[in-house]
N, C-alpha and C positions, 0 to 999 in steps of 0.2 A: 504494500500500500504506500509505503514511503516513496518508492520510485514513481508510482502513479501520480501522487500529489506533486512531486518535484517536476515531472514532465509537463503537467498541465500548467502549473504556476509559471514555469520558465517561458511557456508559450504566450502567457498573458501579459507579462511585464516588459518594461523597456530595459531593465538591468538584470538579465537572467543570471549573471555571475554573483549577484547578491542574494539569491534565493537560498535559504537554508531550511532543511526539513529534519526534524528530530522525532524519533519514534520512542515513546516511553511505554514500556510494557507494565501494566498493572496486574493485579491478581484477577480482576474480572473484566477489565476494559483496557484497550490500547488508546493512548492519547498521541495524536500526531500534531506536532507543533510546527507551524509554518511562519517563517519570518522573511519579509521582503524589505526593500529600500523604502524609506519614508515617502518618496515621490511616486512610488508604484502602489501604495496602499489603496488608493481610490480605484485603480484598475482592477485590483484583486477583489475588492468588495463589490464593485459594480453599483448600478443604480438601484437604490433602495435595498441593497444587499443581495440582489438576485444572483450574482456570480458566486459570492461566498456561499449562499444557500445551495447552489448547484454543486459546488465542490464538496460541501458536507454530505449531500445526498449521494454523490459518487463514492465517497469514503464509506458511508454506511452500507451501500449496496455491495461494495467489494468485501467488506467485513462479513456481511451475511453469507456471501458466497463461500467464505473460508470458515464459516460457523464460529465467528468471533464477534465481539462488540468493539466498536471504535468510534472516536470522536475527533473532529478537526478543530484545533484552536489556532486562530490567526493572532500572532503576537506583534506588538509594536517594535 
């Protein structure tokens, strides 16, 4: 899932070299932390959060396919 989020995020932003994705495995859930450059934050979130919501939906769908639970957090 980390690779999926990284691939999509790098395609959306102007500075793909500043995209970092960290995967934190918990006991019941996996947290995927996504960090981009400050000036790319708006592109990643999208109008009214639609792009961010779509990314989160993709992460949840990929996790369900692997029979896991996951959540995407977009960090400043």
